[in-house]
C-alpha positions as CSV (number, residue, x, y, z in Angstrom):
1,M,0.0,0.0,0.0
2,Q,1.2,3.5,-0.8
3,I,-0.9,6.6,0.0
4,K,-0.1,10.3,0.5
5,I,-2.4,12.2,3.0
6,L,-2.2,15.9,3.5
7,T,-3.9,17.6,6.5
8,W,-4.1,21.4,6.8
9,N,-6.2,23.8,8.8
10,C,-6.2,26.5,6.0
11,G,-7.6,29.3,8.2
12,G,-10.6,29.8,5.9
13,S,-11.1,30.9,2.3
14,F,-9.8,27.7,1.0
15,R,-11.0,28.6,-2.5
16,N,-8.4,31.3,-2.6
17,K,-5.6,28.9,-1.4
18,I,-6.2,25.8,-3.5
19,H,-3.5,26.9,-6.0
20,L,-0.9,26.5,-3.2
21,L,-1.5,22.7,-3.2
22,Q,-1.4,22.2,-6.9
23,D,2.1,20.7,-7.0
24,I,1.9,18.5,-3.9
25,D,0.1,15.6,-5.5
26,A,-1.4,14.0,-2.4
27,D,-4.1,11.2,-2.7
28,V,-6.2,12.6,0.1
29,Y,-6.5,16.2,1.4
30,I,-8.1,16.8,4.8
31,I,-8.9,20.5,5.1
32,Q,-10.1,22.2,8.2
33,E,-11.8,25.7,8.2
34,C,-12.8,24.9,4.6
35,E,-15.9,26.8,3.3
36,H,-18.9,25.0,1.7
37,S,-18.8,24.4,-2.0
38,V,-21.7,26.9,-2.3
39,L,-19.2,29.7,-1.6
40,A,-16.5,28.2,-3.7
41,Q,-18.3,28.8,-7.1
42,N,-17.3,25.4,-8.7
43,I,-13.6,25.8,-7.8
44,Y,-13.7,22.5,-6.0
45,Q,-15.2,20.8,-9.0
46,S,-12.4,22.1,-11.2
47,W,-9.7,21.1,-8.7
48,M,-10.8,17.8,-7.2
49,P,-14.4,16.9,-7.8
50,R,-14.6,13.9,-5.4
51,Y,-15.0,15.3,-1.9
52,L,-17.2,15.4,1.2
53,W,-17.9,18.4,3.5
54,K,-19.3,18.8,6.9
55,G,-20.1,21.7,9.2
56,E,-22.6,24.0,10.8
57,N,-21.0,27.1,9.4
58,K,-20.8,27.4,5.6
59,N,-17.7,29.5,6.0
60,K,-15.6,27.1,8.1
61,G,-16.2,23.4,7.9
62,L,-14.3,20.1,7.5
63,A,-13.7,18.7,4.1
64,V,-12.0,15.6,2.6
65,F,-10.9,15.7,-1.1
66,V,-9.6,12.6,-2.9
67,K,-8.2,11.7,-6.3
68,E,-10.6,10.2,-8.7
69,S,-8.6,6.9,-8.5
70,I,-9.7,6.5,-4.9
71,T,-13.2,5.4,-3.8
72,L,-14.8,7.8,-1.3
73,T,-17.8,6.6,0.8
74,P,-19.4,8.4,3.7
75,L,-19.9,6.4,6.8
76,D,-23.1,6.8,8.7
77,W,-21.7,7.1,12.2
78,D,-23.9,9.2,14.6
79,D,-21.7,11.8,16.2
80,Q,-24.3,13.0,18.8
81,D,-23.4,16.6,18.0
82,L,-19.7,16.2,18.8
83,E,-17.5,18.5,16.8
84,L,-16.2,18.0,14.3
85,F,-15.8,14.5,12.8
86,L,-16.1,13.3,9.2
87,P,-15.9,9.4,9.0
88,I,-15.4,8.0,5.5
89,K,-14.1,5.0,3.8
90,I,-11.4,5.4,1.2
91,N,-10.9,2.2,-0.8
92,N,-10.9,-0.4,2.0
93,L,-9.7,1.8,4.8
94,H,-11.6,3.7,7.5
95,L,-10.5,7.3,7.7
96,L,-11.8,9.6,10.5
97,A,-11.1,13.2,9.5
98,V,-10.9,15.4,12.6
99,W,-11.2,19.1,13.6
100,T,-11.9,19.1,17.3
101,K,-13.6,22.2,18.6
102,H,-14.7,23.8,21.8
103,A,-18.3,22.8,21.0
104,N,-19.7,25.0,23.8
105,S,-18.9,22.2,26.2
106,P,-18.1,23.3,29.8
107,T,-15.8,20.3,30.3
108,F,-15.3,18.2,27.2
109,Q,-13.7,20.7,24.8
110,Y,-11.3,19.7,22.0
111,I,-9.6,16.4,23.0
112,G,-12.7,15.7,25.2
113,Q,-14.8,15.7,22.0
114,L,-12.5,13.1,20.4
115,W,-12.5,11.0,23.6
116,K,-16.3,10.9,23.6
117,Y,-16.3,10.1,19.9
118,L,-14.0,7.1,20.4
119,Q,-16.4,5.9,23.1
120,L,-19.1,5.8,20.4
121,H,-17.2,4.4,17.5
122,G,-13.9,3.1,18.7
123,E,-14.6,-0.5,17.9
124,K,-15.1,0.3,14.3
125,L,-11.7,1.8,14.2
126,A,-10.0,-0.9,16.3
127,Y,-11.1,-3.8,14.2
128,A,-10.5,-2.5,10.7
129,P,-7.6,-0.9,9.0
130,S,-8.1,2.7,10.1
131,M,-6.6,6.2,10.2
132,I,-7.5,9.3,12.3
133,C,-6.1,12.5,10.9
134,G,-6.5,16.2,11.3
135,D,-6.4,19.1,13.7
136,W,-6.8,17.8,17.2
137,N,-6.2,21.2,19.0
138,S,-4.4,19.1,21.6
139,N,-1.0,18.1,23.0
140,A,0.2,16.0,26.0
141,R,1.7,19.1,27.5
142,W,-1.8,20.3,28.3
143,D,-2.9,17.2,30.2
144,V,-5.0,18.0,33.3
145,W,-4.1,15.6,36.1
146,D,-7.7,14.9,37.3
147,R,-9.2,14.1,33.9
148,W,-9.5,10.7,32.2
149,W,-9.9,12.2,28.7
150,N,-6.6,13.9,28.4
151,H,-4.5,13.8,25.3
152,S,-2.3,11.1,26.8
153,D,-5.4,9.0,27.7
154,V,-6.6,9.2,24.1
155,V,-3.2,8.1,22.9
156,K,-3.2,5.1,25.2
157,I,-6.7,4.1,24.0
158,L,-5.5,4.2,20.4
159,E,-2.3,2.3,21.2
160,A,-4.4,-0.4,22.8
161,W,-6.2,-0.7,19.5
162,N,-2.8,-0.9,17.7
163,M,-3.0,2.6,16.3
164,V,0.0,4.9,16.6
165,S,1.0,8.4,15.7
166,V,2.9,8.3,12.4
167,Y,4.9,11.4,13.1
168,H,6.1,10.1,16.5
169,Q,6.9,6.7,15.0
170,I,9.0,8.1,12.2
171,Q,10.7,10.8,14.2
172,N,11.2,8.7,17.3
173,E,9.8,11.4,19.5
174,T,7.6,11.3,22.6
175,Q,4.2,12.8,22.9
176,G,4.5,16.3,24.3
177,E,8.2,16.6,23.4
178,E,7.8,17.3,19.6
179,T,10.6,19.2,18.0
180,Q,8.6,20.3,14.9
181,P,5.5,22.5,15.5
182,T,2.5,22.3,13.3
183,F,0.8,25.5,14.6
184,Y,1.9,29.0,15.6
185,M,-0.7,30.7,17.7
186,Q,-1.6,34.0,16.1
187,R,1.2,33.3,13.7
188,N,3.6,34.2,16.4
189,L,7.0,32.4,16.0
190,Y,7.3,32.4,19.8
191,K,4.1,30.4,20.3
192,P,4.8,27.1,18.6
193,Y,2.7,24.0,19.2
194,H,2.3,20.5,17.8
195,I,-1.4,19.8,17.5
196,D,-2.1,18.1,14.2
197,Y,-1.8,14.3,13.9
198,L,-2.2,11.2,11.8
199,F,-2.8,8.0,13.8
200,S,-2.8,4.8,11.8
201,S,-3.2,1.1,12.3
202,R,0.3,-0.3,12.5
203,E,-0.3,-2.6,9.6
204,L,-0.8,0.3,7.2
205,F,2.7,1.6,7.2
206,D,6.3,0.6,7.4
207,K,8.3,3.0,9.5
208,S,11.5,2.4,7.5
209,C,9.9,3.6,4.2
210,S,7.2,6.0,5.2
211,K,7.7,9.8,5.5
212,V,6.3,12.9,7.2
213,N,6.8,16.4,6.0
214,I,5.7,19.5,8.0
215,F,5.9,22.4,5.5
216,D,8.1,25.4,5.9
217,K,6.7,28.1,8.3
218,T,8.4,30.9,6.4
219,H,6.1,30.4,3.4
220,W,2.9,28.9,4.9
221,L,2.4,31.3,7.8
222,H,1.4,33.9,5.3
223,Y,-1.8,31.8,4.7
224,S,-2.7,30.2,8.0
225,D,-1.6,29.7,11.6
226,H,-1.3,26.0,10.8
227,L,1.3,24.3,8.6
228,P,0.3,21.6,6.1
229,I,1.6,18.2,6.9
230,L,2.1,15.5,4.2
231,F,2.2,11.9,5.3
232,E,3.5,9.3,2.8
233,L,2.6,5.8,4.0
234,N,4.2,2.8,2.5
235,N,3.7,-0.8,3.5
236,E,5.8,-3.2,1.4
């Protein structure tokens, strides 16, 4: 298996930024803060017509675009108003696209939203070749000691299902001690964080021949506070 997956929180107005991705040649694009196609005036159709979109706000939702060579099937998984998750099937793989949000929850914001979602649909991800990818808005550095839905707790749940972070596997880094940021708060170079991830079933990639590329901040911070990340998964 060989597949290239790009995730990027584009910061809105994706229709004006699609040209930035033209030469990347990914198979799957997971775009957060992406506007609905109604606002894009057929630009999506011209670029990559096979896509799904989800969101309450037409200006900023969650979208997945795939090449025409890849089958794209929506999965009917009830999210019980958790935000924001787009479960799909690409070829024979489950892919959960993620953009965790505050969701007006007094307690279960961001990683708490993902923790709750995994309680609903975790078995579907655990017992099939699966990936979870996107903007988690979370890092182990922000764990709160008296909660059981911390970032580290979610990582332990996924590892029990034989799912691991591709970045951490390839870079040999520990959760919370990442050397490469994916996000700069308010585009401030002195506020770097690693909050975007791809977790994959171990069977889907070979560490020795897979790659991860976090794009250059010098160029991409002109367009968003998040950097695009390209994962190249190979399983020989």
